[in-house]
N, C-alpha and C positions, 0 to 999 in steps of 0.2 A: 504494501499499498504506500509506504514511504517512497519506494522508488517510483511508482506512477505520479505521485504527486511533483516529485523531483522532476520527471521527465516532463510532466504538463509545464511547468514552471520554466524549464529549459527551452521548450516549444514556444511560450508564449514570450519569453525573453528574446528569441532568436526572430519571432514574428514583430516585435515591437522595433528591435534594432533594424530589420530590413525596411519597415516604415520609415524610420527616421532617416535612413539612408538615402531614400527616394524623396525627402523632404516634407514627409507628412509628419512633422514633430508637433504641430499644434492640434493634439488629439487629447480628449479626455479619457481617463482611466476606463470609464464606463464604456464610452465608445470603443476604445481598444478592445474592451473584453467582448463586446458583441461581435466586432469584426474578427476577432480570433476565433470565437465559439462558430460563426458561419463559416470560416475559412476550414475549421476542423470538420464541420458538416459536409463541406465540398469535398474535402480530402478522402473522407470516409466513403463517399458516394462514388468518387473516382476509383478508389480501390476496389470498392464491390463491383463496379462496372468492368474494370479490366481483370479482374482476379481469373476468369476462365481463360482469357487470353493469355496470361503469364503461365498458368498451368498448362496450357496446351504446348507453349513454347517449350516449357521445361521438360515435357514428355518428347520433344523433337517433332511436334505436328505442326510446325509453321516454317514459313521461308522467309528469307531475307526480302525487304521491300525492292522492288525494282522499279525506281522511280520513273525510268524511261517507258516502261510498261505502262504505268500510271497516266503518264501524260498522252501516250498514244491513244489510249483506250477512251481517255476525255476528249480528245479531238475527234474520234470516231462518233462520240455520241453527239457531239455538236455539229458535225458535218451531217449526221442523220437529221438534224433539225435545221440544216441549212445554213449554219453558222460556220464561218472559217476564219483563220487568222487574219 
């Protein structure tokens, strides 16, 4: 339990330092806590949304991203709609 509290504090400290680094130093403690909690919810949602993909990748069920293939497929879809570069 103490470790969880310590980790939460360290995460909050890092969050505040990042905010201050980008010039958001004029923020109240209450506002900072609200934003940190929203950040934690978003992070948990992201982890849940990507968990299956990471597990598949760990089992070797994924392939490297081929950006040229992605671009080509995008161009083909646009061409089907009559849109060209």
